[in-house]
N, C-alpha and C positions, 0 to 999 in steps of 0.2 A: 454405192449407195446411195445414189439419185435414184436410179430401177429400181431397189429396191422400196425407196418409199412411193414411186409412184404406182407400185405395186399393190404395196402397204394401202394407201388413199384409195385406190379402186375397190379394195376387199371390202374396206370399211364402209365403203359407199353402199355396197349390198347387206350391208348389216342393219337392223332398226329393231324398234322394241316394240312397235304396233304388230300387235297378233291379227289373224283371220279368226275368225269364229263362225260356229257351224250352229245355226236357230232354225230349228224345225226342219230338219236334214237338209238346210240350202246354206254354204258358205258364202260368207261375206267377207268382202276384201275391207283392208285399210284404203283409203284415200287421200289425196291432198288436192291442193288449187288445182293443179292440172286436170287432174282426172276425176275432178267430183261428180263433174256431167254424167261419167260414165258408170262408175263405181257407188254412188251413194245411192240410196235404197230410201225411200219415203217412210217405209213403215219400220225402220230400224235407227235405234237410239245411240248415237257416238260420243265418243269423249275424245278431248284430244289426249294422244296416248304421251305420260308425265317421261318414260325412258327415251322418247326420241327426239324430246326438246331437250333433255339434260345432255345426250349424244349430241345434237346440234348447237346447242353452244359449246363444249368440251371443244368439240373438232371445227370448231367454226373457222378457223385458220385454214382447213382444206378447202373452202368454198364449194366443195363437190357435196359433203356430208350433208350442211345444212339444206342448199339447192335441192337434192333427192329428196329429202323427209320431208320439207313446206311441200314439193312437188307433188310425191306420192306416197306418203307414208306418213300422214300428222294424226289423221282421227284415226281410232279405231272402233268397230263395231263392240257392242255392250250388251242388248238385250231387243226383244222385240217392243214395239210402242203398244200400248192399251189400248183395247179396244172399246170399251167398259164405256157406257152409255150414262150419264145422272141426270136424271129430273128433276 
């Protein structure tokens, strides 16, 4: 039973609700605190993934899932930033 719970916790740690998105034929990935310097694009609008937060709260006792979500999968790309200039 213990082995099953460990394998189950590891499998859940790879599951999240943040979605990658293709904008202007380029794929943008989700990011968290750990990889924000690498994955975040300043020309893209991001929002916090509600599904990832909910899973992080529900599975907070596992410790692994919230660490993964906060570290690598908290924000998801939404759209490109507007480049309109107003006078």
